[in-house]
N, CA, C and O atoms as a CHARMM CRD file, in Angstrom:
* protein
*
  396
    1    1 MET  N      0.71900  -1.28700   0.04300 PROA 1      0.00000
    2    1 MET  CA     0.25000  -0.17700  -0.04200 PROA 1      0.00000
    3    1 MET  C      0.74700   1.49100  -0.15700 PROA 1      0.00000
    4    1 MET  O      1.29100   1.95700   0.84400 PROA 1      0.00000
    5    2 ARG  N      0.62600   2.08000  -0.95200 PROA 2      0.00000
    6    2 ARG  CA     1.40800   3.35600  -0.92600 PROA 2      0.00000
    7    2 ARG  C      0.77600   4.56000  -0.34400 PROA 2      0.00000
    8    2 ARG  O     -0.39500   4.76800  -0.66300 PROA 2      0.00000
    9    3 VAL  N      1.43600   5.49100   0.56100 PROA 3      0.00000
   10    3 VAL  CA     0.85700   6.45800   1.34100 PROA 3      0.00000
   11    3 VAL  C      1.31800   8.20000   0.60600 PROA 3      0.00000
   12    3 VAL  O      2.42600   8.68100   0.36700 PROA 3      0.00000
   13    4 GLU  N      0.43900   8.55500   0.49100 PROA 4      0.00000
   14    4 GLU  CA     0.60100   9.86700  -0.03500 PROA 4      0.00000
   15    4 GLU  C      0.32500  10.84300   1.13700 PROA 4      0.00000
   16    4 GLU  O     -0.54700  10.70000   1.99400 PROA 4      0.00000
   17    5 PHE  N      1.26200  11.91300   1.02400 PROA 5      0.00000
   18    5 PHE  CA     0.78400  12.89400   1.97600 PROA 5      0.00000
   19    5 PHE  C      0.42700  14.40000   1.18800 PROA 5      0.00000
   20    5 PHE  O      1.10700  14.88100   0.28200 PROA 5      0.00000
   21    6 ASN  N     -0.60600  14.90100   1.68000 PROA 6      0.00000
   22    6 ASN  CA    -1.06800  16.53700   1.12200 PROA 6      0.00000
   23    6 ASN  C     -0.68700  17.31500   2.54800 PROA 6      0.00000
   24    6 ASN  O     -1.11800  17.05000   3.67000 PROA 6      0.00000
   25    7 ILE  N      0.33500  18.44800   2.12500 PROA 7      0.00000
   26    7 ILE  CA     0.86600  19.13100   2.90000 PROA 7      0.00000
   27    7 ILE  C      0.72700  20.39300   2.87300 PROA 7      0.00000
   28    7 ILE  O      1.17100  20.94500   1.86700 PROA 7      0.00000
   29    8 SER  N      0.05800  21.29200   3.97400 PROA 8      0.00000
   30    8 SER  CA     0.27800  22.68900   3.73200 PROA 8      0.00000
   31    8 SER  C      0.81500  23.08000   4.88200 PROA 8      0.00000
   32    8 SER  O      0.83700  22.45500   5.94300 PROA 8      0.00000
   33    9 ALA  N      1.41600  24.54500   4.54900 PROA 9      0.00000
   34    9 ALA  CA     2.16200  25.05100   5.66100 PROA 9      0.00000
   35    9 ALA  C      2.39800  26.67500   5.14000 PROA 9      0.00000
   36    9 ALA  O      2.42500  27.04500   3.96700 PROA 9      0.00000
   37   10 PHE  N      2.55900  27.52000   6.34900 PROA 10     0.00000
   38   10 PHE  CA     2.51200  28.86500   6.09700 PROA 10     0.00000
   39   10 PHE  C      3.37200  29.56200   7.07900 PROA 10     0.00000
   40   10 PHE  O      3.41600  29.06700   8.20500 PROA 10     0.00000
   41   11 THR  N      4.13500  30.74000   6.81400 PROA 11     0.00000
   42   11 THR  CA     4.51200  31.76900   7.83600 PROA 11     0.00000
   43   11 THR  C      4.41800  32.97100   7.23700 PROA 11     0.00000
   44   11 THR  O      4.62000  33.24400   6.05400 PROA 11     0.00000
   45   12 HSD  N      3.93900  34.02800   8.58000 PROA 12     0.00000
   46   12 HSD  CA     3.47600  35.53900   8.44300 PROA 12     0.00000
   47   12 HSD  C      4.48600  36.14300   9.21800 PROA 12     0.00000
   48   12 HSD  O      4.91700  35.69800  10.28200 PROA 12     0.00000
   49   13 ILE  N      4.85400  37.19400   8.63500 PROA 13     0.00000
   50   13 ILE  CA     5.55700  38.20700   9.88300 PROA 13     0.00000
   51   13 ILE  C      4.63000  38.48500  10.95500 PROA 13     0.00000
   52   13 ILE  O      5.15700  38.79600  12.02300 PROA 13     0.00000
   53   14 GLY  N      3.65600  38.45200  10.92300 PROA 14     0.00000
   54   14 GLY  CA     2.80300  39.10900  12.39300 PROA 14     0.00000
   55   14 GLY  C      2.56000  40.55400  12.00100 PROA 14     0.00000
   56   14 GLY  O      2.69200  41.15100  10.93300 PROA 14     0.00000
   57   15 THR  N      2.10700  40.97100  13.37600 PROA 15     0.00000
   58   15 THR  CA     1.57000  42.51200  13.02900 PROA 15     0.00000
   59   15 THR  C      2.84400  43.46900  13.91800 PROA 15     0.00000
   60   15 THR  O      2.86300  44.68500  13.72500 PROA 15     0.00000
   61   16 ILE  N      3.79300  42.88200  14.80300 PROA 16     0.00000
   62   16 ILE  CA     4.83400  43.82500  15.58200 PROA 16     0.00000
   63   16 ILE  C      6.03400  43.85000  14.68900 PROA 16     0.00000
   64   16 ILE  O      6.49600  44.94600  14.37000 PROA 16     0.00000
   65   17 ARG  N      6.60800  42.68500  14.23400 PROA 17     0.00000
   66   17 ARG  CA     8.03000  42.79200  13.63500 PROA 17     0.00000
   67   17 ARG  C      7.71100  43.53000  12.29100 PROA 17     0.00000
   68   17 ARG  O      6.62900  43.68500  11.72500 PROA 17     0.00000
   69   18 GLU  N      9.22400  44.02300  11.87600 PROA 18     0.00000
   70   18 GLU  CA     9.39500  44.81300  10.50100 PROA 18     0.00000
   71   18 GLU  C      9.68700  43.30300   9.52800 PROA 18     0.00000
   72   18 GLU  O      9.26800  43.25200   8.37200 PROA 18     0.00000
   73   19 LEU  N     10.29400  42.36200  10.02900 PROA 19     0.00000
   74   19 LEU  CA    10.97300  41.27800   9.30400 PROA 19     0.00000
   75   19 LEU  C     10.44600  39.96500  10.18100 PROA 19     0.00000
   76   19 LEU  O     10.36700  39.92500  11.40900 PROA 19     0.00000
   77   20 ASN  N     10.10600  38.90500   9.25100 PROA 20     0.00000
   78   20 ASN  CA     9.92400  37.59300   9.54400 PROA 20     0.00000
   79   20 ASN  C     11.07200  36.75200   9.71500 PROA 20     0.00000
   80   20 ASN  O     11.69200  36.22500   8.79200 PROA 20     0.00000
   81   21 GLN  N     11.37700  36.63100  11.17100 PROA 21     0.00000
   82   21 GLN  CA    12.79100  35.77800  11.32800 PROA 21     0.00000
   83   21 GLN  C     12.40700  34.45000  11.50100 PROA 21     0.00000
   84   21 GLN  O     13.23400  33.65900  11.95600 PROA 21     0.00000
   85   22 ASP  N     11.17800  34.04300  11.18400 PROA 22     0.00000
   86   22 ASP  CA    10.72400  32.47900  11.27100 PROA 22     0.00000
   87   22 ASP  C     11.04500  31.81800   9.58500 PROA 22     0.00000
   88   22 ASP  O     10.88400  32.42500   8.52600 PROA 22     0.00000
   89   23 HSD  N     11.40000  30.79800   9.72700 PROA 23     0.00000
   90   23 HSD  CA    11.42900  29.96700   8.27200 PROA 23     0.00000
   91   23 HSD  C     10.59700  28.74000   8.45200 PROA 23     0.00000
   92   23 HSD  O     10.12800  28.45100   9.55300 PROA 23     0.00000
   93   24 ILE  N     10.41600  28.05000   7.43300 PROA 24     0.00000
   94   24 ILE  CA     9.83400  26.40100   7.64100 PROA 24     0.00000
   95   24 ILE  C     10.32400  26.01100   6.21600 PROA 24     0.00000
   96   24 ILE  O     10.49600  26.75400   5.25000 PROA 24     0.00000
   97   25 LEU  N     10.50400  24.67900   6.31700 PROA 25     0.00000
   98   25 LEU  CA    11.15600  23.78200   5.35500 PROA 25     0.00000
   99   25 LEU  C      9.93500  22.50900   5.32900 PROA 25     0.00000
  100   25 LEU  O      9.30900  22.01700   6.26800 PROA 25     0.00000
  101   26 VAL  N      9.89100  22.23100   3.95000 PROA 26     0.00000
  102   26 VAL  CA     8.47500  21.42600   3.52800 PROA 26     0.00000
  103   26 VAL  C      9.29900  20.61900   2.30400 PROA 26     0.00000
  104   26 VAL  O      9.70200  21.15300   1.27100 PROA 26     0.00000
  105   27 ASN  N      9.44400  19.27200   2.65000 PROA 27     0.00000
  106   27 ASN  CA     9.91800  18.45600   1.62500 PROA 27     0.00000
  107   27 ASN  C     10.86200  19.09700   0.40500 PROA 27     0.00000
  108   27 ASN  O     10.60700  19.05000  -0.79800 PROA 27     0.00000
  109   28 GLY  N     12.18000  19.79000   1.13200 PROA 28     0.00000
  110   28 GLY  CA    13.14300  20.32200   0.52600 PROA 28     0.00000
  111   28 GLY  C     12.93100  21.76800   0.32500 PROA 28     0.00000
  112   28 GLY  O     13.92900  22.47000   0.16300 PROA 28     0.00000
  113   29 MET  N     11.54800  22.39700   0.31400 PROA 29     0.00000
  114   29 MET  CA    11.45700  23.74100   0.19800 PROA 29     0.00000
  115   29 MET  C     11.46500  24.81700   1.54100 PROA 29     0.00000
  116   29 MET  O     10.76500  24.61500   2.53400 PROA 29     0.00000
  117   30 VAL  N     12.23600  25.80600   1.41300 PROA 30     0.00000
  118   30 VAL  CA    12.53100  26.54600   2.54500 PROA 30     0.00000
  119   30 VAL  C     11.42600  28.01700   2.32100 PROA 30     0.00000
  120   30 VAL  O     11.35500  28.63200   1.25700 PROA 30     0.00000
  121   31 LEU  N     10.96900  28.22100   3.04800 PROA 31     0.00000
  122   31 LEU  CA     9.90200  29.39000   3.07000 PROA 31     0.00000
  123   31 LEU  C      9.76300  30.38800   4.22900 PROA 31     0.00000
  124   31 LEU  O      9.45200  30.06800   5.37600 PROA 31     0.00000
  125   32 ASN  N     10.05300  31.75400   3.75800 PROA 32     0.00000
  126   32 ASN  CA    10.02700  32.83900   4.87000 PROA 32     0.00000
  127   32 ASN  C      8.77200  33.63500   4.92000 PROA 32     0.00000
  128   32 ASN  O      8.57500  34.44600   5.82600 PROA 32     0.00000
  129   33 GLU  N      7.78000  33.38300   3.80700 PROA 33     0.00000
  130   33 GLU  CA     6.99800  34.43200   3.94000 PROA 33     0.00000
  131   33 GLU  C      5.88600  33.65500   3.33400 PROA 33     0.00000
  132   33 GLU  O      6.27700  32.81400   2.52500 PROA 33     0.00000
  133   34 GLY  N      4.69100  33.71400   3.50400 PROA 34     0.00000
  134   34 GLY  CA     3.62000  32.88700   2.67900 PROA 34     0.00000
  135   34 GLY  C      3.08100  31.50700   2.90900 PROA 34     0.00000
  136   34 GLY  O      2.93800  31.10500   4.06400 PROA 34     0.00000
  137   35 GLU  N      2.72700  30.64300   1.72000 PROA 35     0.00000
  138   35 GLU  CA     2.19600  29.46200   2.24700 PROA 35     0.00000
  139   35 GLU  C      2.87600  28.54100   1.08400 PROA 35     0.00000
  140   35 GLU  O      3.48500  29.01100   0.12300 PROA 35     0.00000
  141   36 ILE  N      2.69300  27.30000   1.30400 PROA 36     0.00000
  142   36 ILE  CA     2.99600  26.12200   0.29900 PROA 36     0.00000
  143   36 ILE  C      1.64400  24.99200   0.60000 PROA 36     0.00000
  144   36 ILE  O      0.98100  24.80000   1.61900 PROA 36     0.00000
  145   37 HSD  N      1.59200  24.42400  -0.64800 PROA 37     0.00000
  146   37 HSD  CA     0.60500  23.24100  -0.62800 PROA 37     0.00000
  147   37 HSD  C      1.24100  22.27500  -1.62500 PROA 37     0.00000
  148   37 HSD  O      1.43300  22.55900  -2.80700 PROA 37     0.00000
  149   38 LEU  N      1.54600  21.13500  -1.06400 PROA 38     0.00000
  150   38 LEU  CA     2.08300  20.14000  -1.91200 PROA 38     0.00000
  151   38 LEU  C      0.78400  18.65800  -1.82000 PROA 38     0.00000
  152   38 LEU  O      0.33600  18.20600  -0.76600 PROA 38     0.00000
  153   39 ILE  N      0.51800  18.29300  -2.86800 PROA 39     0.00000
  154   39 ILE  CA    -0.38100  17.03600  -3.20900 PROA 39     0.00000
  155   39 ILE  C      0.53400  15.84900  -3.66100 PROA 39     0.00000
  156   39 ILE  O      1.45300  15.88800  -4.48000 PROA 39     0.00000
  157   40 GLY  N      0.08500  14.81900  -2.96100 PROA 40     0.00000
  158   40 GLY  CA     0.28700  13.64100  -3.42400 PROA 40     0.00000
  159   40 GLY  C      1.80500  13.40400  -3.09700 PROA 40     0.00000
  160   40 GLY  O      2.53900  12.82700  -3.90000 PROA 40     0.00000
  161   41 GLN  N      2.26200  13.89100  -1.83400 PROA 41     0.00000
  162   41 GLN  CA     4.02900  13.53700  -1.77600 PROA 41     0.00000
  163   41 GLN  C      4.19200  12.14300  -1.28400 PROA 41     0.00000
  164   41 GLN  O      3.27600  11.65300  -0.62400 PROA 41     0.00000
  165   42 ASP  N      5.09400  11.56500  -1.49600 PROA 42     0.00000
  166   42 ASP  CA     5.36300  10.11700  -0.95800 PROA 42     0.00000
  167   42 ASP  C      6.34400  10.35900   0.17600 PROA 42     0.00000
  168   42 ASP  O      6.62800   9.28400   0.70300 PROA 42     0.00000
  169   43 SER  N      6.98900  11.43700   0.76400 PROA 43     0.00000
  170   43 SER  CA     7.45700  11.67200   1.82400 PROA 43     0.00000
  171   43 SER  C      6.94600  12.84100   2.42800 PROA 43     0.00000
  172   43 SER  O      6.41000  13.70000   1.72700 PROA 43     0.00000
  173   44 CYS  N      7.07300  12.99300   3.89100 PROA 44     0.00000
  174   44 CYS  CA     6.89300  14.27200   4.70800 PROA 44     0.00000
  175   44 CYS  C      7.72100  14.32100   5.74900 PROA 44     0.00000
  176   44 CYS  O      7.70400  13.67300   6.79500 PROA 44     0.00000
  177   45 PHE  N      8.73300  15.47100   5.21800 PROA 45     0.00000
  178   45 PHE  CA     9.59900  16.15800   6.02500 PROA 45     0.00000
  179   45 PHE  C      9.35700  17.66900   6.27300 PROA 45     0.00000
  180   45 PHE  O      9.53200  18.48400   5.36600 PROA 45     0.00000
  181   46 CYS  N      8.98700  18.00000   7.41300 PROA 46     0.00000
  182   46 CYS  CA     8.65300  19.21500   7.79200 PROA 46     0.00000
  183   46 CYS  C      9.65800  20.01900   8.91700 PROA 46     0.00000
  184   46 CYS  O     10.20900  19.29400   9.74600 PROA 46     0.00000
  185   47 PHE  N      9.83200  21.00700   8.95900 PROA 47     0.00000
  186   47 PHE  CA    10.94800  21.44900  10.03900 PROA 47     0.00000
  187   47 PHE  C     10.51500  23.25000  10.15700 PROA 47     0.00000
  188   47 PHE  O     10.58600  24.02900   9.20600 PROA 47     0.00000
  189   48 VAL  N     10.14100  23.55400  11.34200 PROA 48     0.00000
  190   48 VAL  CA     9.92000  24.99100  11.60100 PROA 48     0.00000
  191   48 VAL  C     11.13600  25.54000  12.66800 PROA 48     0.00000
  192   48 VAL  O     11.35400  25.13000  13.80800 PROA 48     0.00000
  193   49 ALA  N     11.86600  26.62700  11.89400 PROA 49     0.00000
  194   49 ALA  CA    12.76000  27.41900  12.59500 PROA 49     0.00000
  195   49 ALA  C     12.45200  28.61200  13.17100 PROA 49     0.00000
  196   49 ALA  O     12.44900  29.61100  12.45200 PROA 49     0.00000
  197   50 ASP  N     12.16600  28.71400  14.44200 PROA 50     0.00000
  198   50 ASP  CA    11.70200  29.86500  15.20800 PROA 50     0.00000
  199   50 ASP  C     12.93300  31.12700  15.25800 PROA 50     0.00000
  200   50 ASP  O     14.00600  30.88000  15.80900 PROA 50     0.00000
  201   51 GLY  N     12.70900  32.26300  14.73500 PROA 51     0.00000
  202   51 GLY  CA    13.79700  33.08800  14.72700 PROA 51     0.00000
  203   51 GLY  C     13.65900  33.97400  16.03900 PROA 51     0.00000
  204   51 GLY  O     14.11900  35.11500  16.03000 PROA 51     0.00000
  205   52 VAL  N     12.97400  33.41800  17.26800 PROA 52     0.00000
  206   52 VAL  CA    13.12200  34.08400  18.57500 PROA 52     0.00000
  207   52 VAL  C     12.91700  35.63400  18.64400 PROA 52     0.00000
  208   52 VAL  O     13.60800  36.40300  19.31300 PROA 52     0.00000
  209   53 GLY  N     11.77000  36.00000  17.77900 PROA 53     0.00000
  210   53 GLY  CA    11.40300  37.31800  17.87500 PROA 53     0.00000
  211   53 GLY  C     11.95400  38.27600  18.36500 PROA 53     0.00000
  212   53 GLY  O     11.65300  38.58800  19.51700 PROA 53     0.00000
  213   54 GLY  N     12.92000  39.02600  17.64200 PROA 54     0.00000
  214   54 GLY  CA    13.84100  40.31900  17.96100 PROA 54     0.00000
  215   54 GLY  C     14.95200  39.68600  18.44400 PROA 54     0.00000
  216   54 GLY  O     15.62200  40.52000  19.05200 PROA 54     0.00000
  217   55 ASN  N     15.45300  38.63600  18.46100 PROA 55     0.00000
  218   55 ASN  CA    16.99100  38.30900  19.20200 PROA 55     0.00000
  219   55 ASN  C     18.00300  38.53400  17.95400 PROA 55     0.00000
  220   55 ASN  O     17.69500  38.30000  16.78500 PROA 55     0.00000
  221   56 LYS  N     18.85400  38.86700  18.24800 PROA 56     0.00000
  222   56 LYS  CA    20.03400  39.15300  17.02800 PROA 56     0.00000
  223   56 LYS  C     20.19800  38.05800  16.14600 PROA 56     0.00000
  224   56 LYS  O     20.50200  36.91000  16.47100 PROA 56     0.00000
  225   57 ALA  N     19.96000  38.52500  14.91800 PROA 57     0.00000
  226   57 ALA  CA    20.03900  37.81700  13.91100 PROA 57     0.00000
  227   57 ALA  C     19.41400  36.27100  13.96400 PROA 57     0.00000
  228   57 ALA  O     20.00500  35.22800  13.68300 PROA 57     0.00000
  229   58 GLY  N     18.02300  36.44600  14.41600 PROA 58     0.00000
  230   58 GLY  CA    17.26300  35.34300  14.56100 PROA 58     0.00000
  231   58 GLY  C     16.93500  34.83000  13.10900 PROA 58     0.00000
  232   58 GLY  O     16.80400  33.62000  12.92300 PROA 58     0.00000
  233   59 GLU  N     16.77300  35.91200  11.86900 PROA 59     0.00000
  234   59 GLU  CA    16.57100  35.52900  10.55800 PROA 59     0.00000
  235   59 GLU  C     17.82700  34.72400   9.92700 PROA 59     0.00000
  236   59 GLU  O     17.73300  33.83400   9.08100 PROA 59     0.00000
  237   60 PHE  N     19.01200  35.21100  10.50400 PROA 60     0.00000
  238   60 PHE  CA    20.06100  34.50700   9.81800 PROA 60     0.00000
  239   60 PHE  C     20.10400  33.05300  10.21500 PROA 60     0.00000
  240   60 PHE  O     20.34100  32.14500   9.41900 PROA 60     0.00000
  241   61 ALA  N     19.82900  32.87200  11.66300 PROA 61     0.00000
  242   61 ALA  CA    20.05800  31.37800  12.23500 PROA 61     0.00000
  243   61 ALA  C     19.09100  30.66600  11.60800 PROA 61     0.00000
  244   61 ALA  O     19.58000  29.66600  11.08100 PROA 61     0.00000
  245   62 SER  N     17.61500  30.78900  11.40200 PROA 62     0.00000
  246   62 SER  CA    16.43400  30.05400  11.23300 PROA 62     0.00000
  247   62 SER  C     16.87300  29.64500   9.71900 PROA 62     0.00000
  248   62 SER  O     16.83700  28.50200   9.26200 PROA 62     0.00000
  249   63 HSD  N     17.23500  30.64800   9.13700 PROA 63     0.00000
  250   63 HSD  CA    17.71900  30.53400   7.46700 PROA 63     0.00000
  251   63 HSD  C     18.71300  29.55600   7.30200 PROA 63     0.00000
  252   63 HSD  O     18.64000  28.65000   6.47200 PROA 63     0.00000
  253   64 PHE  N     19.74100  29.75300   8.17000 PROA 64     0.00000
  254   64 PHE  CA    20.85200  28.62300   8.12600 PROA 64     0.00000
  255   64 PHE  C     20.71700  27.37500   8.32300 PROA 64     0.00000
  256   64 PHE  O     21.18100  26.45500   7.65000 PROA 64     0.00000
  257   65 VAL  N     19.86400  27.31500   9.56200 PROA 65     0.00000
  258   65 VAL  CA    19.66100  26.08900  10.08800 PROA 65     0.00000
  259   65 VAL  C     18.94700  24.89800   8.96200 PROA 65     0.00000
  260   65 VAL  O     19.20300  23.70200   8.82200 PROA 65     0.00000
  261   66 LEU  N     17.80300  25.93200   8.14400 PROA 66     0.00000
  262   66 LEU  CA    16.91500  25.01300   7.34500 PROA 66     0.00000
  263   66 LEU  C     17.65500  25.05400   5.81400 PROA 66     0.00000
  264   66 LEU  O     17.15700  24.34300   4.94100 PROA 66     0.00000
  265   67 GLU  N     18.60100  25.71600   5.55300 PROA 67     0.00000
  266   67 GLU  CA    19.16100  25.65400   4.48300 PROA 67     0.00000
  267   67 GLU  C     20.12000  24.28000   4.44700 PROA 67     0.00000
  268   67 GLU  O     20.17600  23.43600   3.55300 PROA 67     0.00000
  269   68 LYS  N     20.86200  24.33200   5.71800 PROA 68     0.00000
  270   68 LYS  CA    21.69200  23.11600   5.79300 PROA 68     0.00000
  271   68 LYS  C     20.81200  21.67100   6.00500 PROA 68     0.00000
  272   68 LYS  O     21.29000  20.59800   5.63800 PROA 68     0.00000
  273   69 LEU  N     19.57000  21.76500   6.59400 PROA 69     0.00000
  274   69 LEU  CA    18.68800  20.44900   6.87000 PROA 69     0.00000
  275   69 LEU  C     18.27300  20.04500   5.41800 PROA 69     0.00000
  276   69 LEU  O     18.28900  18.86600   5.06300 PROA 69     0.00000
  277   70 LYS  N     17.86700  21.16300   4.51500 PROA 70     0.00000
  278   70 LYS  CA    17.42900  20.65900   3.44000 PROA 70     0.00000
  279   70 LYS  C     18.15800  19.88600   2.47300 PROA 70     0.00000
  280   70 LYS  O     17.60900  19.40500   1.48200 PROA 70     0.00000
  281   71 LEU  N     19.87000  19.70200   2.83800 PROA 71     0.00000
  282   71 LEU  CA    20.81600  19.08200   2.16700 PROA 71     0.00000
  283   71 LEU  C     21.05300  17.72000   2.96600 PROA 71     0.00000
  284   71 LEU  O     21.87000  16.91300   2.52200 PROA 71     0.00000
  285   72 GLU  N     20.38100  17.47000   4.08300 PROA 72     0.00000
  286   72 GLU  CA    20.46400  16.29200   4.43200 PROA 72     0.00000
  287   72 GLU  C     19.54400  14.98500   3.86500 PROA 72     0.00000
  288   72 GLU  O     18.33200  15.00300   3.65300 PROA 72     0.00000
  289   73 ALA  N     20.16900  14.21700   3.74000 PROA 73     0.00000
  290   73 ALA  CA    19.55200  13.29200   2.84400 PROA 73     0.00000
  291   73 ALA  C     18.47600  12.04400   3.22800 PROA 73     0.00000
  292   73 ALA  O     17.57300  11.44800   2.64100 PROA 73     0.00000
  293   74 ASP  N     19.07000  12.00600   4.47700 PROA 74     0.00000
  294   74 ASP  CA    18.10600  10.62700   5.13800 PROA 74     0.00000
  295   74 ASP  C     17.90100  11.15300   6.83900 PROA 74     0.00000
  296   74 ASP  O     18.77700  11.42000   7.66200 PROA 74     0.00000
  297   75 PHE  N     16.75100  11.17200   6.95000 PROA 75     0.00000
  298   75 PHE  CA    16.55800  11.77100   8.27600 PROA 75     0.00000
  299   75 PHE  C     15.98800  10.71300   9.34900 PROA 75     0.00000
  300   75 PHE  O     15.49100  11.02500  10.43100 PROA 75     0.00000
  301   76 SER  N     16.16300   9.30700   8.81800 PROA 76     0.00000
  302   76 SER  CA    15.76200   8.04800   9.50600 PROA 76     0.00000
  303   76 SER  C     17.11800   7.50400   9.59800 PROA 76     0.00000
  304   76 SER  O     17.21900   6.32000   9.91700 PROA 76     0.00000
  305   77 SER  N     18.20400   8.20600   9.36100 PROA 77     0.00000
  306   77 SER  CA    19.59100   7.44800   9.83800 PROA 77     0.00000
  307   77 SER  C     19.72700   7.43900  11.34700 PROA 77     0.00000
  308   77 SER  O     19.33800   8.26400  12.17400 PROA 77     0.00000
  309   78 PRO  N     20.33300   6.37800  11.48600 PROA 78     0.00000
  310   78 PRO  CA    20.71700   6.09900  12.84600 PROA 78     0.00000
  311   78 PRO  C     21.87300   7.54100  13.37700 PROA 78     0.00000
  312   78 PRO  O     21.95800   7.81700  14.57400 PROA 78     0.00000
  313   79 TYR  N     22.50100   8.16100  12.54500 PROA 79     0.00000
  314   79 TYR  CA    23.31700   9.36600  12.82600 PROA 79     0.00000
  315   79 TYR  C     22.96900  10.39900  12.61900 PROA 79     0.00000
  316   79 TYR  O     23.75500  11.27300  12.25500 PROA 79     0.00000
  317   80 ILE  N     21.67400  10.60900  12.79000 PROA 80     0.00000
  318   80 ILE  CA    20.81900  12.06100  12.47900 PROA 80     0.00000
  319   80 ILE  C     21.19700  12.90700  13.40900 PROA 80     0.00000
  320   80 ILE  O     21.54900  14.08100  13.30200 PROA 80     0.00000
  321   81 GLU  N     21.06000  11.96200  14.68600 PROA 81     0.00000
  322   81 GLU  CA    21.86800  13.31800  16.02800 PROA 81     0.00000
  323   81 GLU  C     22.88300  13.60300  15.97200 PROA 81     0.00000
  324   81 GLU  O     23.13800  14.64200  16.58000 PROA 81     0.00000
  325   82 GLN  N     23.98400  12.95600  15.29900 PROA 82     0.00000
  326   82 GLN  CA    25.31400  13.88100  15.02800 PROA 82     0.00000
  327   82 GLN  C     25.21400  14.77900  14.10500 PROA 82     0.00000
  328   82 GLN  O     25.77900  15.86900  14.18600 PROA 82     0.00000
  329   83 SER  N     24.41100  14.38200  13.03100 PROA 83     0.00000
  330   83 SER  CA    24.03400  15.37800  12.15900 PROA 83     0.00000
  331   83 SER  C     23.60700  16.75800  12.74700 PROA 83     0.00000
  332   83 SER  O     24.14200  17.84700  12.54000 PROA 83     0.00000
  333   84 PHE  N     22.54000  16.47600  13.51800 PROA 84     0.00000
  334   84 PHE  CA    22.08700  17.80100  14.27700 PROA 84     0.00000
  335   84 PHE  C     23.47900  18.59800  15.01100 PROA 84     0.00000
  336   84 PHE  O     23.99900  19.67100  14.70200 PROA 84     0.00000
  337   85 ARG  N     23.81400  17.69600  16.01100 PROA 85     0.00000
  338   85 ARG  CA    25.19500  18.34600  16.58500 PROA 85     0.00000
  339   85 ARG  C     26.18800  19.31100  15.70200 PROA 85     0.00000
  340   85 ARG  O     26.48100  20.46700  16.00400 PROA 85     0.00000
  341   86 GLU  N     26.63500  18.60200  14.56500 PROA 86     0.00000
  342   86 GLU  CA    27.44600  19.01600  13.46200 PROA 86     0.00000
  343   86 GLU  C     26.80700  20.08600  13.06600 PROA 86     0.00000
  344   86 GLU  O     27.52900  21.08200  13.01200 PROA 86     0.00000
  345   87 LEU  N     25.56600  20.26100  12.72900 PROA 87     0.00000
  346   87 LEU  CA    24.89000  21.43200  12.39200 PROA 87     0.00000
  347   87 LEU  C     24.60600  22.55200  13.13900 PROA 87     0.00000
  348   87 LEU  O     24.39100  23.66500  12.66000 PROA 87     0.00000
  349   88 ASN  N     24.60400  22.22300  14.49600 PROA 88     0.00000
  350   88 ASN  CA    24.69400  23.50800  15.52400 PROA 88     0.00000
  351   88 ASN  C     25.91400  23.99400  15.74200 PROA 88     0.00000
  352   88 ASN  O     25.98100  25.17300  16.09000 PROA 88     0.00000
  353   89 GLU  N     27.30400  23.12400  15.57500 PROA 89     0.00000
  354   89 GLU  CA    28.42600  23.56900  15.73000 PROA 89     0.00000
  355   89 GLU  C     28.57000  24.40400  14.50400 PROA 89     0.00000
  356   89 GLU  O     29.21100  25.41100  14.80400 PROA 89     0.00000
  357   90 GLN  N     28.26700  24.39800  13.36100 PROA 90     0.00000
  358   90 GLN  CA    28.29900  25.06300  11.94700 PROA 90     0.00000
  359   90 GLN  C     28.01000  26.55000  12.35100 PROA 90     0.00000
  360   90 GLN  O     28.64600  27.59700  12.23200 PROA 90     0.00000
  361   91 LEU  N     26.61100  26.16300  12.95500 PROA 91     0.00000
  362   91 LEU  CA    25.72600  27.42500  13.15500 PROA 91     0.00000
  363   91 LEU  C     26.38300  28.72400  14.10300 PROA 91     0.00000
  364   91 LEU  O     26.45800  29.92600  13.84800 PROA 91     0.00000
  365   92 LEU  N     26.78000  28.00400  15.19200 PROA 92     0.00000
  366   92 LEU  CA    27.56600  28.64400  16.27500 PROA 92     0.00000
  367   92 LEU  C     28.87100  29.44800  15.60800 PROA 92     0.00000
  368   92 LEU  O     29.15500  30.61700  15.87200 PROA 92     0.00000
  369   93 SER  N     29.57500  28.62100  14.72900 PROA 93     0.00000
  370   93 SER  CA    30.52400  29.16100  14.24400 PROA 93     0.00000
  371   93 SER  C     30.41900  30.46400  13.06500 PROA 93     0.00000
  372   93 SER  O     31.13900  31.43400  12.82900 PROA 93     0.00000
  373   94 ALA  N     29.34100  30.02600  12.56600 PROA 94     0.00000
  374   94 ALA  CA    28.90800  31.18200  11.28100 PROA 94     0.00000
  375   94 ALA  C     28.23600  32.32900  12.17200 PROA 94     0.00000
  376   94 ALA  O     28.25400  33.47300  11.71800 PROA 94     0.00000
  377   95 SER  N     27.73700  32.12300  13.22000 PROA 95     0.00000
  378   95 SER  CA    27.23900  33.37800  14.07400 PROA 95     0.00000
  379   95 SER  C     28.12800  34.01500  14.84900 PROA 95     0.00000
  380   95 SER  O     27.60700  34.71600  15.71700 PROA 95     0.00000
  381   96 THR  N     29.23700  34.00300  14.82200 PROA 96     0.00000
  382   96 THR  CA    30.29400  34.76600  15.45900 PROA 96     0.00000
  383   96 THR  C     30.52800  36.13000  14.93400 PROA 96     0.00000
  384   96 THR  O     30.96700  37.09400  15.56200 PROA 96     0.00000
  385   97 ARG  N     30.12900  36.06600  13.53900 PROA 97     0.00000
  386   97 ARG  CA    30.28100  37.52500  12.83700 PROA 97     0.00000
  387   97 ARG  C     28.92000  38.37700  13.05000 PROA 97     0.00000
  388   97 ARG  O     28.45800  39.10600  12.17200 PROA 97     0.00000
  389   98 PHE  N     28.44200  38.22600  14.09500 PROA 98     0.00000
  390   98 PHE  CA    27.01700  39.05600  14.36100 PROA 98     0.00000
  391   98 PHE  C     27.44000  39.18400  16.15100 PROA 98     0.00000
  392   98 PHE  O     26.46300  39.47100  16.84300 PROA 98     0.00000
  393   99 LEU  N     28.45400  39.04200  16.73400 PROA 99     0.00000
  394   99 LEU  CA    28.56000  39.45100  17.96300 PROA 99     0.00000
  395   99 LEU  C     29.44500  40.41400  17.97300 PROA 99     0.00000
  396   99 LEU  O     29.73200  40.97900  19.02800 PROA 99     0.00000
């Protein structure tokens, strides 16, 4: 039996901020504003990266993380936890320019 997913996601700046710091990743597509609707998908990988409203470089961090996750080939790998740790180290290293 084949399982298909219909996926909808959206993100919006809200009413307070001038810049949306949040990003979403849906089956390989990163979105910062607007919505996405995917029909008949054979897999479903969705991530939300919250820019933590107003924190320094929140939009950079949320975008950086999801762009890197987009390249991850196998989220069911037994080594995925290590991949997340390495991604965190990459983000910490890259974020030093904002200090």
